[in-house]
mmJSON file of the N, C-alpha and C atoms, coordinates in Angstrom:
{"data_MODEL":{"atom_site":{
"group_PDB":["ATOM","ATOM","ATOM","ATOM","ATOM","ATOM","ATOM","ATOM","ATOM","ATOM","ATOM","ATOM","ATOM","ATOM","ATOM","ATOM","ATOM","ATOM","ATOM","ATOM","ATOM","ATOM","ATOM","ATOM","ATOM","ATOM","ATOM","ATOM","ATOM","ATOM","ATOM","ATOM","ATOM","ATOM","ATOM","ATOM","ATOM","ATOM","ATOM","ATOM","ATOM","ATOM","ATOM","ATOM","ATOM","ATOM","ATOM","ATOM","ATOM","ATOM","ATOM","ATOM","ATOM","ATOM","ATOM","ATOM","ATOM","ATOM","ATOM","ATOM","ATOM","ATOM","ATOM","ATOM","ATOM","ATOM","ATOM","ATOM","ATOM","ATOM","ATOM","ATOM","ATOM","ATOM","ATOM","ATOM","ATOM","ATOM","ATOM","ATOM","ATOM","ATOM","ATOM","ATOM","ATOM","ATOM","ATOM","ATOM","ATOM","ATOM","ATOM","ATOM","ATOM","ATOM","ATOM","ATOM","ATOM","ATOM","ATOM","ATOM","ATOM","ATOM","ATOM","ATOM","ATOM","ATOM","ATOM","ATOM","ATOM","ATOM","ATOM","ATOM","ATOM","ATOM","ATOM","ATOM","ATOM","ATOM","ATOM","ATOM","ATOM","ATOM","ATOM","ATOM","ATOM","ATOM","ATOM","ATOM","ATOM","ATOM","ATOM","ATOM","ATOM","ATOM","ATOM","ATOM","ATOM","ATOM","ATOM","ATOM","ATOM","ATOM","ATOM","ATOM","ATOM","ATOM","ATOM","ATOM","ATOM","ATOM","ATOM","ATOM","ATOM","ATOM","ATOM","ATOM","ATOM","ATOM","ATOM","ATOM","ATOM","ATOM","ATOM","ATOM","ATOM","ATOM","ATOM","ATOM","ATOM","ATOM","ATOM","ATOM","ATOM","ATOM","ATOM","ATOM","ATOM","ATOM","ATOM","ATOM","ATOM","ATOM","ATOM","ATOM","ATOM","ATOM","ATOM","ATOM","ATOM","ATOM","ATOM","ATOM","ATOM","ATOM","ATOM"],
"id":[1,2,3,4,5,6,7,8,9,10,11,12,13,14,15,16,17,18,19,20,21,22,23,24,25,26,27,28,29,30,31,32,33,34,35,36,37,38,39,40,41,42,43,44,45,46,47,48,49,50,51,52,53,54,55,56,57,58,59,60,61,62,63,64,65,66,67,68,69,70,71,72,73,74,75,76,77,78,79,80,81,82,83,84,85,86,87,88,89,90,91,92,93,94,95,96,97,98,99,100,101,102,103,104,105,106,107,108,109,110,111,112,113,114,115,116,117,118,119,120,121,122,123,124,125,126,127,128,129,130,131,132,133,134,135,136,137,138,139,140,141,142,143,144,145,146,147,148,149,150,151,152,153,154,155,156,157,158,159,160,161,162,163,164,165,166,167,168,169,170,171,172,173,174,175,176,177,178,179,180,181,182,183,184,185,186,187,188,189,190,191,192,193,194,195],
"type_symbol":["N","C","C","N","C","C","N","C","C","N","C","C","N","C","C","N","C","C","N","C","C","N","C","C","N","C","C","N","C","C","N","C","C","N","C","C","N","C","C","N","C","C","N","C","C","N","C","C","N","C","C","N","C","C","N","C","C","N","C","C","N","C","C","N","C","C","N","C","C","N","C","C","N","C","C","N","C","C","N","C","C","N","C","C","N","C","C","N","C","C","N","C","C","N","C","C","N","C","C","N","C","C","N","C","C","N","C","C","N","C","C","N","C","C","N","C","C","N","C","C","N","C","C","N","C","C","N","C","C","N","C","C","N","C","C","N","C","C","N","C","C","N","C","C","N","C","C","N","C","C","N","C","C","N","C","C","N","C","C","N","C","C","N","C","C","N","C","C","N","C","C","N","C","C","N","C","C","N","C","C","N","C","C","N","C","C","N","C","C","N","C","C","N","C","C"],
"label_atom_id":["N","CA","C","N","CA","C","N","CA","C","N","CA","C","N","CA","C","N","CA","C","N","CA","C","N","CA","C","N","CA","C","N","CA","C","N","CA","C","N","CA","C","N","CA","C","N","CA","C","N","CA","C","N","CA","C","N","CA","C","N","CA","C","N","CA","C","N","CA","C","N","CA","C","N","CA","C","N","CA","C","N","CA","C","N","CA","C","N","CA","C","N","CA","C","N","CA","C","N","CA","C","N","CA","C","N","CA","C","N","CA","C","N","CA","C","N","CA","C","N","CA","C","N","CA","C","N","CA","C","N","CA","C","N","CA","C","N","CA","C","N","CA","C","N","CA","C","N","CA","C","N","CA","C","N","CA","C","N","CA","C","N","CA","C","N","CA","C","N","CA","C","N","CA","C","N","CA","C","N","CA","C","N","CA","C","N","CA","C","N","CA","C","N","CA","C","N","CA","C","N","CA","C","N","CA","C","N","CA","C","N","CA","C","N","CA","C","N","CA","C","N","CA","C","N","CA","C"],
"label_alt_id":[null,null,null,null,null,null,null,null,null,null,null,null,null,null,null,null,null,null,null,null,null,null,null,null,null,null,null,null,null,null,null,null,null,null,null,null,null,null,null,null,null,null,null,null,null,null,null,null,null,null,null,null,null,null,null,null,null,null,null,null,null,null,null,null,null,null,null,null,null,null,null,null,null,null,null,null,null,null,null,null,null,null,null,null,null,null,null,null,null,null,null,null,null,null,null,null,null,null,null,null,null,null,null,null,null,null,null,null,null,null,null,null,null,null,null,null,null,null,null,null,null,null,null,null,null,null,null,null,null,null,null,null,null,null,null,null,null,null,null,null,null,null,null,null,null,null,null,null,null,null,null,null,null,null,null,null,null,null,null,null,null,null,null,null,null,null,null,null,null,null,null,null,null,null,null,null,null,null,null,null,null,null,null,null,null,null,null,null,null,null,null,null,null,null,null],
"label_comp_id":["UNK","UNK","UNK","UNK","UNK","UNK","UNK","UNK","UNK","UNK","UNK","UNK","UNK","UNK","UNK","UNK","UNK","UNK","UNK","UNK","UNK","UNK","UNK","UNK","UNK","UNK","UNK","UNK","UNK","UNK","UNK","UNK","UNK","UNK","UNK","UNK","UNK","UNK","UNK","UNK","UNK","UNK","UNK","UNK","UNK","UNK","UNK","UNK","UNK","UNK","UNK","UNK","UNK","UNK","UNK","UNK","UNK","UNK","UNK","UNK","UNK","UNK","UNK","UNK","UNK","UNK","UNK","UNK","UNK","UNK","UNK","UNK","UNK","UNK","UNK","UNK","UNK","UNK","UNK","UNK","UNK","UNK","UNK","UNK","UNK","UNK","UNK","UNK","UNK","UNK","UNK","UNK","UNK","UNK","UNK","UNK","UNK","UNK","UNK","UNK","UNK","UNK","UNK","UNK","UNK","UNK","UNK","UNK","UNK","UNK","UNK","UNK","UNK","UNK","UNK","UNK","UNK","UNK","UNK","UNK","UNK","UNK","UNK","UNK","UNK","UNK","UNK","UNK","UNK","UNK","UNK","UNK","UNK","UNK","UNK","UNK","UNK","UNK","UNK","UNK","UNK","UNK","UNK","UNK","UNK","UNK","UNK","UNK","UNK","UNK","UNK","UNK","UNK","UNK","UNK","UNK","UNK","UNK","UNK","UNK","UNK","UNK","UNK","UNK","UNK","UNK","UNK","UNK","UNK","UNK","UNK","UNK","UNK","UNK","UNK","UNK","UNK","UNK","UNK","UNK","UNK","UNK","UNK","UNK","UNK","UNK","UNK","UNK","UNK","UNK","UNK","UNK","UNK","UNK","UNK"],
"label_asym_id":["A","A","A","A","A","A","A","A","A","A","A","A","A","A","A","A","A","A","A","A","A","A","A","A","A","A","A","A","A","A","A","A","A","A","A","A","A","A","A","A","A","A","A","A","A","A","A","A","A","A","A","A","A","A","A","A","A","A","A","A","A","A","A","A","A","A","A","A","A","A","A","A","A","A","A","A","A","A","A","A","A","A","A","A","A","A","A","A","A","A","A","A","A","A","A","A","A","A","A","A","A","A","A","A","A","A","A","A","A","A","A","A","A","A","A","A","A","A","A","A","A","A","A","A","A","A","A","A","A","A","A","A","A","A","A","A","A","A","A","A","A","A","A","A","A","A","A","A","A","A","A","A","A","A","A","A","A","A","A","A","A","A","A","A","A","A","A","A","A","A","A","A","A","A","A","A","A","A","A","A","A","A","A","A","A","A","A","A","A","A","A","A","A","A","A"],
"label_entity_id":["1","1","1","1","1","1","1","1","1","1","1","1","1","1","1","1","1","1","1","1","1","1","1","1","1","1","1","1","1","1","1","1","1","1","1","1","1","1","1","1","1","1","1","1","1","1","1","1","1","1","1","1","1","1","1","1","1","1","1","1","1","1","1","1","1","1","1","1","1","1","1","1","1","1","1","1","1","1","1","1","1","1","1","1","1","1","1","1","1","1","1","1","1","1","1","1","1","1","1","1","1","1","1","1","1","1","1","1","1","1","1","1","1","1","1","1","1","1","1","1","1","1","1","1","1","1","1","1","1","1","1","1","1","1","1","1","1","1","1","1","1","1","1","1","1","1","1","1","1","1","1","1","1","1","1","1","1","1","1","1","1","1","1","1","1","1","1","1","1","1","1","1","1","1","1","1","1","1","1","1","1","1","1","1","1","1","1","1","1","1","1","1","1","1","1"],
"label_seq_id":[1,1,1,2,2,2,3,3,3,4,4,4,5,5,5,6,6,6,7,7,7,8,8,8,9,9,9,10,10,10,11,11,11,12,12,12,13,13,13,14,14,14,15,15,15,16,16,16,17,17,17,18,18,18,19,19,19,20,20,20,21,21,21,22,22,22,23,23,23,24,24,24,25,25,25,26,26,26,27,27,27,28,28,28,29,29,29,30,30,30,31,31,31,32,32,32,33,33,33,34,34,34,35,35,35,36,36,36,37,37,37,38,38,38,39,39,39,40,40,40,41,41,41,42,42,42,43,43,43,44,44,44,45,45,45,46,46,46,47,47,47,48,48,48,49,49,49,50,50,50,51,51,51,52,52,52,53,53,53,54,54,54,55,55,55,56,56,56,57,57,57,58,58,58,59,59,59,60,60,60,61,61,61,62,62,62,63,63,63,64,64,64,65,65,65],
"pdbx_PDB_ins_code":[null,null,null,null,null,null,null,null,null,null,null,null,null,null,null,null,null,null,null,null,null,null,null,null,null,null,null,null,null,null,null,null,null,null,null,null,null,null,null,null,null,null,null,null,null,null,null,null,null,null,null,null,null,null,null,null,null,null,null,null,null,null,null,null,null,null,null,null,null,null,null,null,null,null,null,null,null,null,null,null,null,null,null,null,null,null,null,null,null,null,null,null,null,null,null,null,null,null,null,null,null,null,null,null,null,null,null,null,null,null,null,null,null,null,null,null,null,null,null,null,null,null,null,null,null,null,null,null,null,null,null,null,null,null,null,null,null,null,null,null,null,null,null,null,null,null,null,null,null,null,null,null,null,null,null,null,null,null,null,null,null,null,null,null,null,null,null,null,null,null,null,null,null,null,null,null,null,null,null,null,null,null,null,null,null,null,null,null,null,null,null,null,null,null,null],
"Cartn_x":[-51.248,-50.742,-51.703,-51.934,-52.824,-52.025,-52.69,-52.016,-52.891,-52.248,-52.95,-52.434,-53.19,-52.784,-52.705,-51.623,-51.472,-51.292,-51.643,-51.474,-50.357,-49.398,-48.281,-48.272,-47.801,-47.618,-46.493,-46.444,-45.386,-44.009,-43.887,-42.6,-42.187,-43.139,-42.815,-42.505,-43.221,-42.95,-41.561,-41.202,-39.872,-38.791,-39.011,-38.05,-37.947,-39.086,-39.087,-38.294,-38.524,-37.786,-36.293,-35.953,-34.539,-33.85,-34.486,-33.896,-33.824,-34.869,-34.866,-33.741,-33.524,-32.436,-31.088,-30.937,-29.691,-29.404,-30.447,-30.287,-30.453,-30.68,-30.812,-31.957,-33.093,-34.305,-35.476,-36.57,-37.77,-38.432,-39.059,-39.751,-40.781,-41.474,-42.466,-41.829,-40.649,-39.955,-39.463,-38.961,-38.502,-39.66,-40.808,-41.981,-42.433,-42.479,-42.912,-41.993,-40.675,-39.718,-39.814,-40.003,-40.133,-41.365,-42.464,-43.695,-43.531,-42.914,-42.69,-41.815,-40.794,-39.916,-40.704,-41.548,-42.374,-43.307,-43.896,-44.849,-44.196,-42.935,-42.253,-41.373,-41.255,-40.441,-41.108,-40.301,-40.903,-41.587,-42.661,-43.376,-42.458,-42.646,-41.784,-41.807,-42.962,-43.046,-42.22,-42.214,-41.394,-39.918,-39.527,-38.129,-37.694,-38.544,-38.22,-38.048,-38.928,-38.835,-37.549,-37.233,-36.013,-34.777,-34.756,-33.626,-33.482,-34.613,-34.594,-34.012,-34.47,-33.999,-32.519,-32.104,-30.677,-29.816,-30.265,-29.502,-29.497,-30.665,-30.794,-29.933,-29.845,-29.119,-27.754,-27.239,-25.974,-24.843,-24.74,-23.67,-23.817,-25.03,-25.271,-24.874,-25.28,-24.935,-23.429,-22.772,-21.311,-20.651,-21.12,-20.552,-20.822,-21.988,-22.334,-21.609,-21.093,-20.455,-19.134],
"Cartn_y":[-26.666,-26.068,-24.954,-24.816,-23.783,-22.676,-21.571,-20.464,-19.982,-19.337,-18.743,-17.325,-16.536,-15.175,-15.101,-14.527,-14.376,-12.899,-12.556,-11.19,-11.187,-10.302,-10.146,-8.725,-8.582,-7.232,-6.561,-5.256,-4.529,-4.964,-5.205,-5.638,-7.002,-7.929,-9.264,-9.237,-8.437,-8.32,-7.732,-6.74,-6.143,-7.171,-7.968,-9.001,-10.064,-10.47,-11.448,-10.914,-9.66,-9.061,-8.974,-8.64,-8.544,-9.904,-10.948,-12.282,-12.748,-12.495,-12.885,-12.189,-10.926,-10.184,-10.802,-11.169,-11.787,-13.078,-13.861,-15.121,-14.96,-13.724,-13.418,-14.202,-14.234,-14.867,-13.912,-14.197,-13.389,-13.751,-12.787,-13.087,-14.204,-14.254,-15.294,-16.678,-16.775,-18.061,-18.477,-17.525,-17.833,-18.336,-17.68,-18.101,-19.489,-19.74,-21.043,-22.161,-21.953,-22.973,-23.218,-22.166,-22.311,-23.129,-22.869,-23.618,-25.072,-25.298,-26.668,-27.439,-26.784,-27.438,-27.789,-26.894,-27.152,-28.337,-28.42,-29.488,-30.846,-30.876,-32.151,-32.585,-31.757,-32.084,-33.22,-34.179,-35.238,-34.642,-35.27,-34.811,-34.912,-34.015,-33.965,-35.274,-35.914,-37.169,-38.261,-38.276,-39.24,-38.965,-37.703,-37.352,-37.721,-37.494,-37.859,-39.369,-40.136,-41.594,-42.076,-41.508,-41.895,-41.557,-40.391,-40.004,-40.952,-41.322,-42.239,-43.593,-44.123,-45.432,-45.387,-44.341,-44.218,-44.122,-43.364,-43.223,-44.538,-45.17,-46.413,-47.519,-47.586,-48.667,-48.243,-47.132,-46.599,-47.619,-48.308,-49.294,-50.442,-50.919,-51.991,-51.549,-50.342,-49.846,-49.672,-49.255,-49.103,-50.465,-51.501,-52.841,-53.415,-53.1,-53.623,-52.912,-51.723,-50.923,-51.498],
"Cartn_z":[60.813,62.027,62.424,63.698,64.221,64.874,65.137,65.817,66.964,67.931,69.061,69.253,69.965,70.313,71.825,72.326,73.776,74.108,75.335,75.811,76.84,76.649,77.577,78.11,79.333,79.861,79.069,79.12,78.419,78.903,80.2,80.761,80.21,80.167,79.662,78.171,77.433,75.999,75.767,76.539,76.419,76.742,77.775,78.155,77.067,76.501,75.41,74.223,73.873,72.75,73.05,74.272,74.675,74.538,75.034,74.958,73.51,72.735,71.326,70.565,70.849,70.21,70.563,71.823,72.276,71.504,71.201,70.472,68.96,68.534,67.109,66.45,67.157,66.625,66.808,66.127,66.303,67.628,68.294,69.559,69.406,68.265,68.027,68.013,67.393,67.33,68.715,69.472,70.828,71.682,71.591,72.357,71.919,70.603,70.095,70.566,70.458,70.87,72.378,73.135,74.587,74.953,74.281,74.539,74.111,72.955,72.492,73.478,74.017,74.993,76.249,76.704,77.885,77.656,76.481,76.189,75.971,75.599,75.357,76.524,77.536,78.708,79.49,79.992,80.81,82.041,82.445,83.629,84.845,85.796,86.974,87.741,87.868,88.611,87.933,86.584,85.868,86.126,86.072,86.294,87.701,88.693,90.073,90.198,89.574,89.63,88.957,87.806,87.099,87.93,88.544,89.39,90.577,91.185,92.325,91.917,90.798,90.348,90.002,89.324,88.974,90.218,91.196,92.444,93.228,93.334,94.094,93.5,92.185,91.517,90.98,91.46,90.944,91.049,92.176,92.36,91.366,91.165,90.198,88.797,88.417,87.081,86.93,87.998,87.95,87.711,88.406,88.243,86.848,86.293,84.977,83.842,84.123,83.063,82.618],
"occupancy":[1.0,1.0,1.0,1.0,1.0,1.0,1.0,1.0,1.0,1.0,1.0,1.0,1.0,1.0,1.0,1.0,1.0,1.0,1.0,1.0,1.0,1.0,1.0,1.0,1.0,1.0,1.0,1.0,1.0,1.0,1.0,1.0,1.0,1.0,1.0,1.0,1.0,1.0,1.0,1.0,1.0,1.0,1.0,1.0,1.0,1.0,1.0,1.0,1.0,1.0,1.0,1.0,1.0,1.0,1.0,1.0,1.0,1.0,1.0,1.0,1.0,1.0,1.0,1.0,1.0,1.0,1.0,1.0,1.0,1.0,1.0,1.0,1.0,1.0,1.0,1.0,1.0,1.0,1.0,1.0,1.0,1.0,1.0,1.0,1.0,1.0,1.0,1.0,1.0,1.0,1.0,1.0,1.0,1.0,1.0,1.0,1.0,1.0,1.0,1.0,1.0,1.0,1.0,1.0,1.0,1.0,1.0,1.0,1.0,1.0,1.0,1.0,1.0,1.0,1.0,1.0,1.0,1.0,1.0,1.0,1.0,1.0,1.0,1.0,1.0,1.0,1.0,1.0,1.0,1.0,1.0,1.0,1.0,1.0,1.0,1.0,1.0,1.0,1.0,1.0,1.0,1.0,1.0,1.0,1.0,1.0,1.0,1.0,1.0,1.0,1.0,1.0,1.0,1.0,1.0,1.0,1.0,1.0,1.0,1.0,1.0,1.0,1.0,1.0,1.0,1.0,1.0,1.0,1.0,1.0,1.0,1.0,1.0,1.0,1.0,1.0,1.0,1.0,1.0,1.0,1.0,1.0,1.0,1.0,1.0,1.0,1.0,1.0,1.0,1.0,1.0,1.0,1.0,1.0,1.0],
"B_iso_or_equiv":[0.0,0.0,0.0,0.0,0.0,0.0,0.0,0.0,0.0,0.0,0.0,0.0,0.0,0.0,0.0,0.0,0.0,0.0,0.0,0.0,0.0,0.0,0.0,0.0,0.0,0.0,0.0,0.0,0.0,0.0,0.0,0.0,0.0,0.0,0.0,0.0,0.0,0.0,0.0,0.0,0.0,0.0,0.0,0.0,0.0,0.0,0.0,0.0,0.0,0.0,0.0,0.0,0.0,0.0,0.0,0.0,0.0,0.0,0.0,0.0,0.0,0.0,0.0,0.0,0.0,0.0,0.0,0.0,0.0,0.0,0.0,0.0,0.0,0.0,0.0,0.0,0.0,0.0,0.0,0.0,0.0,0.0,0.0,0.0,0.0,0.0,0.0,0.0,0.0,0.0,0.0,0.0,0.0,0.0,0.0,0.0,0.0,0.0,0.0,0.0,0.0,0.0,0.0,0.0,0.0,0.0,0.0,0.0,0.0,0.0,0.0,0.0,0.0,0.0,0.0,0.0,0.0,0.0,0.0,0.0,0.0,0.0,0.0,0.0,0.0,0.0,0.0,0.0,0.0,0.0,0.0,0.0,0.0,0.0,0.0,0.0,0.0,0.0,0.0,0.0,0.0,0.0,0.0,0.0,0.0,0.0,0.0,0.0,0.0,0.0,0.0,0.0,0.0,0.0,0.0,0.0,0.0,0.0,0.0,0.0,0.0,0.0,0.0,0.0,0.0,0.0,0.0,0.0,0.0,0.0,0.0,0.0,0.0,0.0,0.0,0.0,0.0,0.0,0.0,0.0,0.0,0.0,0.0,0.0,0.0,0.0,0.0,0.0,0.0,0.0,0.0,0.0,0.0,0.0,0.0],
"pdbx_formal_charge":[null,null,null,null,null,null,null,null,null,null,null,null,null,null,null,null,null,null,null,null,null,null,null,null,null,null,null,null,null,null,null,null,null,null,null,null,null,null,null,null,null,null,null,null,null,null,null,null,null,null,null,null,null,null,null,null,null,null,null,null,null,null,null,null,null,null,null,null,null,null,null,null,null,null,null,null,null,null,null,null,null,null,null,null,null,null,null,null,null,null,null,null,null,null,null,null,null,null,null,null,null,null,null,null,null,null,null,null,null,null,null,null,null,null,null,null,null,null,null,null,null,null,null,null,null,null,null,null,null,null,null,null,null,null,null,null,null,null,null,null,null,null,null,null,null,null,null,null,null,null,null,null,null,null,null,null,null,null,null,null,null,null,null,null,null,null,null,null,null,null,null,null,null,null,null,null,null,null,null,null,null,null,null,null,null,null,null,null,null,null,null,null,null,null,null],
"auth_seq_id":[1,1,1,2,2,2,3,3,3,4,4,4,5,5,5,6,6,6,7,7,7,8,8,8,9,9,9,10,10,10,11,11,11,12,12,12,13,13,13,14,14,14,15,15,15,16,16,16,17,17,17,18,18,18,19,19,19,20,20,20,21,21,21,22,22,22,23,23,23,24,24,24,25,25,25,26,26,26,27,27,27,28,28,28,29,29,29,30,30,30,31,31,31,32,32,32,33,33,33,34,34,34,35,35,35,36,36,36,37,37,37,38,38,38,39,39,39,40,40,40,41,41,41,42,42,42,43,43,43,44,44,44,45,45,45,46,46,46,47,47,47,48,48,48,49,49,49,50,50,50,51,51,51,52,52,52,53,53,53,54,54,54,55,55,55,56,56,56,57,57,57,58,58,58,59,59,59,60,60,60,61,61,61,62,62,62,63,63,63,64,64,64,65,65,65],
"auth_comp_id":["UNK","UNK","UNK","UNK","UNK","UNK","UNK","UNK","UNK","UNK","UNK","UNK","UNK","UNK","UNK","UNK","UNK","UNK","UNK","UNK","UNK","UNK","UNK","UNK","UNK","UNK","UNK","UNK","UNK","UNK","UNK","UNK","UNK","UNK","UNK","UNK","UNK","UNK","UNK","UNK","UNK","UNK","UNK","UNK","UNK","UNK","UNK","UNK","UNK","UNK","UNK","UNK","UNK","UNK","UNK","UNK","UNK","UNK","UNK","UNK","UNK","UNK","UNK","UNK","UNK","UNK","UNK","UNK","UNK","UNK","UNK","UNK","UNK","UNK","UNK","UNK","UNK","UNK","UNK","UNK","UNK","UNK","UNK","UNK","UNK","UNK","UNK","UNK","UNK","UNK","UNK","UNK","UNK","UNK","UNK","UNK","UNK","UNK","UNK","UNK","UNK","UNK","UNK","UNK","UNK","UNK","UNK","UNK","UNK","UNK","UNK","UNK","UNK","UNK","UNK","UNK","UNK","UNK","UNK","UNK","UNK","UNK","UNK","UNK","UNK","UNK","UNK","UNK","UNK","UNK","UNK","UNK","UNK","UNK","UNK","UNK","UNK","UNK","UNK","UNK","UNK","UNK","UNK","UNK","UNK","UNK","UNK","UNK","UNK","UNK","UNK","UNK","UNK","UNK","UNK","UNK","UNK","UNK","UNK","UNK","UNK","UNK","UNK","UNK","UNK","UNK","UNK","UNK","UNK","UNK","UNK","UNK","UNK","UNK","UNK","UNK","UNK","UNK","UNK","UNK","UNK","UNK","UNK","UNK","UNK","UNK","UNK","UNK","UNK","UNK","UNK","UNK","UNK","UNK","UNK"],
"auth_asym_id":["A","A","A","A","A","A","A","A","A","A","A","A","A","A","A","A","A","A","A","A","A","A","A","A","A","A","A","A","A","A","A","A","A","A","A","A","A","A","A","A","A","A","A","A","A","A","A","A","A","A","A","A","A","A","A","A","A","A","A","A","A","A","A","A","A","A","A","A","A","A","A","A","A","A","A","A","A","A","A","A","A","A","A","A","A","A","A","A","A","A","A","A","A","A","A","A","A","A","A","A","A","A","A","A","A","A","A","A","A","A","A","A","A","A","A","A","A","A","A","A","A","A","A","A","A","A","A","A","A","A","A","A","A","A","A","A","A","A","A","A","A","A","A","A","A","A","A","A","A","A","A","A","A","A","A","A","A","A","A","A","A","A","A","A","A","A","A","A","A","A","A","A","A","A","A","A","A","A","A","A","A","A","A","A","A","A","A","A","A","A","A","A","A","A","A"],
"auth_atom_id":["N","CA","C","N","CA","C","N","CA","C","N","CA","C","N","CA","C","N","CA","C","N","CA","C","N","CA","C","N","CA","C","N","CA","C","N","CA","C","N","CA","C","N","CA","C","N","CA","C","N","CA","C","N","CA","C","N","CA","C","N","CA","C","N","CA","C","N","CA","C","N","CA","C","N","CA","C","N","CA","C","N","CA","C","N","CA","C","N","CA","C","N","CA","C","N","CA","C","N","CA","C","N","CA","C","N","CA","C","N","CA","C","N","CA","C","N","CA","C","N","CA","C","N","CA","C","N","CA","C","N","CA","C","N","CA","C","N","CA","C","N","CA","C","N","CA","C","N","CA","C","N","CA","C","N","CA","C","N","CA","C","N","CA","C","N","CA","C","N","CA","C","N","CA","C","N","CA","C","N","CA","C","N","CA","C","N","CA","C","N","CA","C","N","CA","C","N","CA","C","N","CA","C","N","CA","C","N","CA","C","N","CA","C","N","CA","C","N","CA","C","N","CA","C","N","CA","C"],
"pdbx_PDB_model_num":[1,1,1,1,1,1,1,1,1,1,1,1,1,1,1,1,1,1,1,1,1,1,1,1,1,1,1,1,1,1,1,1,1,1,1,1,1,1,1,1,1,1,1,1,1,1,1,1,1,1,1,1,1,1,1,1,1,1,1,1,1,1,1,1,1,1,1,1,1,1,1,1,1,1,1,1,1,1,1,1,1,1,1,1,1,1,1,1,1,1,1,1,1,1,1,1,1,1,1,1,1,1,1,1,1,1,1,1,1,1,1,1,1,1,1,1,1,1,1,1,1,1,1,1,1,1,1,1,1,1,1,1,1,1,1,1,1,1,1,1,1,1,1,1,1,1,1,1,1,1,1,1,1,1,1,1,1,1,1,1,1,1,1,1,1,1,1,1,1,1,1,1,1,1,1,1,1,1,1,1,1,1,1,1,1,1,1,1,1,1,1,1,1,1,1]
}}}
């Protein structure tokens, strides 16, 4: 596993610490999980296509259910 160093403004660091405290986790863990979620999230174009298909075929899916 590799590591990186990031620079945050004092305001952003304070906000990160505040949110981490609220969730009872370390700021580093909150940042890591947030980045991992961003990297594993489906691309917006895929999500739009999936939403379109689900909406377009909603009646068919209802009948098949």
